[in-house]
Structure formats: structure tokens, C-alpha cells
C-alpha positions in Angstrom: -28.0 21.4 -14.2 -27.0 24.3 -16.5 -27.8 24.5 -20.2 -25.7 25.8 -23.0 -27.0 25.9 -26.6 -24.7 25.5 -29.6 -26.0 26.6 -33.0 -24.2 26.6 -36.4 -24.3 29.7 -38.5 -25.8 28.7 -41.9 -25.4 30.8 -45.1 -23.9 33.7 -43.1 -27.2 34.2 -41.4 -25.8 35.3 -38.0 -29.0 36.8 -36.7 -31.0 33.6 -37.3 -28.3 31.6 -35.5 -28.2 34.0 -32.6 -32.0 34.0 -32.2 -32.0 30.2 -32.3 -29.2 29.9 -29.7 -31.0 32.3 -27.3 -34.3 30.4 -27.8 -32.8 27.0 -27.2 -31.1 28.3 -24.0 -34.4 29.7 -22.6 -32.2 32.4 -21.0 -34.5 35.3 -21.8 -37.6 33.7 -20.3 -37.0 34.5 -16.7 -35.7 38.0 -17.2 -37.7 41.0 -16.0 -37.6 43.2 -19.1 -40.2 45.8 -18.4 -38.7 49.2 -17.7 -35.2 47.6 -17.4 -31.9 49.1 -18.4 -30.1 46.7 -20.7 -26.3 46.7 -21.3 -25.0 44.9 -24.3 -21.4 44.1 -23.4 -19.2 42.9 -26.3 -15.5 42.2 -26.3 -14.0 45.2 -28.3 -11.0 45.7 -26.0 -8.4 46.2 -28.8 -8.4 47.8 -32.3 -9.6 45.1 -34.7 -12.2 44.6 -37.4 -15.4 42.6 -37.1 -15.0 38.9 -38.0 -11.3 39.0 -37.3 -11.8 36.6 -34.3 -10.2 39.3 -32.0 -13.3 41.2 -31.2 -17.0 40.3 -31.0 -18.5 40.2 -34.5 -20.7 43.2 -35.2 -23.4 41.0 -36.5 -23.7 39.2 -33.1 -23.8 42.6 -31.4 -26.6 43.8 -33.7 -28.6 40.6 -33.3 -28.6 40.7 -29.5 -29.3 44.4 -29.4 -32.3 43.8 -31.5 -33.5 40.9 -29.3 -33.2 43.2 -26.3 -35.1 46.0 -28.0 -37.9 43.6 -29.0 -38.7 43.0 -25.3 -39.6 46.7 -24.8 -37.1 47.5 -22.0 -36.7 51.0 -20.6 -33.4 51.4 -22.5 -30.7 49.5 -24.3 -27.0 50.7 -24.5 -23.9 49.1 -25.9 -20.8 49.6 -23.6 -17.2 48.5 -23.5 -13.9 49.7 -21.9 -10.7 49.2 -23.9 -7.9 47.1 -22.4 -5.0 48.6 -20.4 -2.3 49.8 -22.9 -5.0 50.5 -25.5 -6.6 53.5 -23.9 -5.4 56.9 -25.0 -8.1 59.6 -25.2 -8.6 61.2 -28.6 -6.2 58.8 -30.2 -6.8 55.1 -29.3 -9.7 54.4 -27.0 -12.9 52.4 -26.6 -15.0 54.6 -28.9 -12.4 54.5 -31.7 -12.1 50.7 -31.4 -15.9 50.3 -31.5 -15.9 52.4 -34.7 -13.3 50.2 -36.3 -15.2 47.1 -35.2 -18.5 48.4 -36.7 -20.2 48.8 -33.3 -21.0 52.5 -33.8 -22.8 51.7 -37.1 -24.7 48.9 -35.4 -25.8 51.5 -32.7 -26.9 53.9 -35.4 -29.0 51.3 -37.1 -30.6 50.2 -33.8 -31.0 53.7 -32.4 -29.2 53.0 -29.2 -26.4 54.8 -27.3 -22.8 53.6 -27.1 -20.8 54.2 -23.9 -17.1 54.1 -23.2 -17.1 52.3 -19.9 -13.6 53.6 -19.2 -14.9 57.1 -19.2 -18.2 56.4 -17.4 -18.9 57.6 -13.9 -17.7 55.1 -11.3 -19.4 53.3 -8.4 -17.5 51.8 -5.5 -18.7 48.2 -5.0 -17.9 45.9 -2.1 -17.5 42.1 -2.8 -18.1 39.9 0.2 -15.7 36.9 0.7 -13.5 38.2 -2.1 -10.3 36.3 -3.0 -8.2 39.4 -3.7 -10.3 42.4 -4.5 -13.0 43.2 -1.9 -13.7 46.6 -3.4 -14.0 47.5 -7.1 -14.6 50.8 -9.0 -17.1 49.7 -11.6 -18.6 51.7 -14.5 -21.9 53.1 -13.3 -23.8 52.0 -16.4 -22.7 48.4 -15.8 -23.5 48.5 -12.1 -27.0 50.0 -12.6 -27.9 47.8 -15.6 -30.8 45.5 -14.8 -29.9 43.1 -17.6 -26.3 42.5 -18.8 -25.9 40.7 -22.1 -22.3 39.5 -22.3 -21.1 38.9 -25.8 -17.5 37.5 -25.6 -15.5 36.1 -28.5 -13.4 32.9 -28.1 -9.7 33.7 -27.8 -6.6 32.4 -26.1 -4.8 34.6 -23.6 -1.2 34.8 -22.3 -2.1 35.0 -18.6 -5.4 33.3 -18.1 -5.3 30.7 -20.9 -8.6 31.8 -22.5 -10.7 34.9 -22.9 -14.4 34.1 -23.0 -17.5 34.7 -20.8 -16.0 35.3 -17.4 -13.1 37.4 -18.5 -15.3 39.5 -20.8 -16.7 41.3 -17.7 -13.3 43.0 -17.2 -14.5 45.6 -19.7 -16.8 47.1 -17.0 -13.7 48.2 -15.0 -12.1 51.5 -15.6 -8.4 51.3 -16.6 -6.8 51.6 -13.2 -9.1 48.8 -11.8 -8.1 46.6 -14.7 -4.4 47.1 -13.7 -5.2 46.1 -10.1 -6.7 42.8 -11.2 -3.3 42.0 -12.7 -1.4 43.2 -9.7 -3.5 41.4 -7.1 -3.9 38.2 -9.1 -5.7 38.2 -12.4 -7.6 34.8 -12.2 -8.9 35.5 -8.7 -9.7 39.1 -9.6 -11.9 37.9 -12.5 -13.8 35.7 -10.1 -14.3 38.5 -7.6 -15.6 40.8 -10.4 -18.1 38.2 -11.6 -19.4 38.0 -8.1 -20.2 41.7 -8.3 -21.5 42.0 -11.9 -23.1 38.8 -13.2 -24.5 38.8 -16.8 -28.1 37.5 -17.3 -27.0 35.7 -20.4 -23.7 34.9 -22.1 -23.8 34.7 -25.9 -20.4 33.5 -27.2 -19.3 34.7 -30.7 -17.8 31.5 -32.1 -18.1 32.5 -35.7 -14.3 33.2 -35.7 -12.1 32.7 -32.7 -8.4 33.5 -32.3 -5.6 31.2 -31.1 -2.0 31.3 -30.3 -0.6 34.8 -29.9 -3.7 36.4 -31.6 -1.3 38.4 -33.7 -2.2 37.8 -37.3 -4.7 36.3 -39.8 -3.1 32.9 -39.4 -4.4 32.8 -35.8 -8.0 33.2 -36.8 -10.1 30.0 -36.1 -13.3 29.7 -38.2 -15.9 27.8 -36.2 -19.2 29.3 -37.5 -20.9 28.8 -34.1 -23.0 30.8 -31.6 -23.3 29.6 -28.0 -25.7 30.8 -25.4 -26.6 30.2 -21.8 -27.4 31.9 -18.5 -24.3 30.3 -16.8 -21.0 32.0 -17.8 -19.0 29.3 -16.2 -20.8 26.6 -18.2 -20.3 28.7 -21.4 -16.5 28.7 -20.7 -16.5 25.0 -19.9 -16.2 24.0 -23.6 -12.5 24.5 -23.1 -10.4 22.0 -21.2 -10.5 24.0 -18.0 -8.1 21.9 -16.0 -5.5 24.6 -16.6 -7.9 27.6 -16.7 -7.7 28.7 -13.1 -10.4 31.4 -13.1 -13.0 29.1 -14.5 -12.2 26.4 -11.9 -12.3 29.0 -9.1 -15.6 30.4 -10.3 -17.2 27.0 -10.2 -15.7 26.4 -6.7 -17.5 29.5 -5.4 -20.8 28.5 -7.1 -20.9 31.1 -9.8 -21.7 28.3 -12.2 -21.1 24.7 -13.3 -18.0 23.5 -15.0 -18.6 19.7 -15.0 -19.7 18.8 -18.5 -21.7 15.9 -17.1 -23.9 18.5 -15.3 -24.4 20.8 -18.3 -27.2 20.1 -20.8 -26.0 20.8 -24.3 -28.8 21.8 -26.7 -28.4 22.0 -30.4 -25.1 20.8 -31.9 -23.2 18.2 -30.0 -19.8 19.2 -28.6 -18.1 16.2 -30.3 -19.4 17.4 -33.7 -18.0 20.9 -33.5 -15.0 20.6 -31.2 -11.6 21.6 -32.6 -8.2 22.3 -30.9 -6.9 25.8 -30.2 -3.1 26.4 -30.0 -2.5 27.9 -26.5 -0.8 31.3 -26.3 2.2 30.0 -24.4 2.8 27.1 -26.9 2.7 29.6 -29.8 5.0 32.0 -28.0 7.5 29.3 -27.2 7.4 28.1 -30.8 8.2 31.6 -31.9 10.7 32.7 -29.3 12.2 29.6 -27.8 11.8 27.6 -24.6 10.6 30.3 -22.3 8.1 29.9 -19.5 5.7 32.4 -18.0 4.5 31.8 -14.4 1.8 33.6 -12.5 3.3 36.4 -10.3 2.1 36.0 -6.7 1.2 39.4 -5.3 2.8 40.7 -2.2 0.7 40.3 1.0 0.3 44.1 1.2 -0.5 44.6 -2.5 -4.1 45.5 -1.8 -3.3 47.7 1.2 -0.9 49.8 -1.0 -3.7 50.5 -3.5 
């Protein structure tokens, strides 16, 4: 059995809800905190403000950074690497996005460092039994972290259906490696990455999500929830994953549990807080007509040509 906690945010008290979600999940209890290096990994891959539903809410980042610091580790850092196409040094990059999203201010208040994982030193990591990417270049900070706290936000996505816990780990890849996950097969690349870098706990920002094409305020979905658990697959299983390939594949290779009958839900019941999200492709078709997007199958020699 895996466990996922679901907690409502009451009276805008995000920190209380985050602390309760972590406590209910029991995810921190088995972690070796002493002298550890802790990486707080939000989703701030694009330029957007906190509470927009497009990036992890700064209040969630602050709450989890505090929780990490309270356990007296060796160090705590906040790190993220901007998405491909949003990474232009000195103009638009991870640090600029984290400033817009309020992350730099959180770091100043908490007294921790912020690292652009796209600019970090890289480590070559091999992944046994990989689907498509048996070697990754991974940001050194992420690879050397003893404790990775993954803080995704709930969003729909054009290629993978959703962006949540498993896909959030793409931020530990430098830009060129992010491109290769697309070229070699994005869903399978996400699974290979999570085999290499597995978060200790996934804390999902469900205060506001984003649906459809994630393009404007109308796509913001207020949920006022925080979810937490030590199984990133189970955290993603709140979606209907029958069409979410990377979540299915992650379960198949035993990275976590996707069957809701085998997941203990603590706190709020799924039935009480569930609401539909408009899929990206449905929204795009409504806007642009009856077009279909299919997964591009990489050529057999795609990896060899890397």
C-alpha cells in the first residue's frame, strides 16, 4: 500500500495545510535528515506569478523549505531549471522566473540558496534497464542531494496529458537533456529519469491548478488543496491515468502504485474534492478545429545520433 494525504487549505493558511499534509503522510519520518543536503524542487519552468496555477505557489515552497530546515539538515537549497524555449541567459531564464514567482523572496526569508539547475555543473548518470535514455546529464545539485522534496503544481499538458509529480523531475535536466527526452520519447524518458532521481516526498500544490491550454486566467482551476506522499506515482494517480502513459509505465516498472484500491487516502476523501479538468487537446481542438496530435515515434537510431 502507498499513502497519499489530501488536506484543504482553510482561511488562506497554506503553511498549516502543508504541515498537516506532510504529517498525515508520514513521509518525513523515515528520512535521514542529519547532515543531509536537501533540494526543494518546485515547478517554476515558465514565467508566471505565484497562485496562477501555472507554477508552484510560493507559499507552498516556503512551507516545505521551513519544514526541511526544522529538521536540522546540513543544507537546504531551492533549485529549478526552466523549460526548453524559456531559457535565455540574462533575459529569460530560471532565476528570472523564480524572481517573478516569488521564489527568490522566499529564499531570502528562509536564508537558503537558489540554484538554476540549467546552469549547474552536470553529472553523467547511467540508468539500468532504461526504456529510451540509458544515460542522462543531470544537475549535480539534484544528483548529490540526499533528500529531494518535489513540489509540483497540477496542470494539463499537450504531450503527456498532465504535469504533476513524475514530470516535475524534468527540471533537474539541463536544457539539451530536456530536448532529448522529447526526441527519444517523452513519456518513457520521464520514467527513465525518475528511476535515476527519485524524490523522498512529493507535495502537490493543488491550491490552484491549470487546465486546457494553460494560456490565460480562465484556465486557472481553484482547488484549495495540498497533497503529500512518498510515492510520486500514487500522487499522480488522482487523475484518470488510463490515457497518461508515463504514469502507467512508472507503475509497471515498480516506481510506485497507480491502483487507487491499493492507495490509502488520508484526510479528505477523493470523492469530496474531485473535479474535472479540461484536457489540453480538447481545449486546443475547441479553439482551432478538429486537429489531432499523436506521439512521434523516435527513429531506432535516435539515441545513437545523440
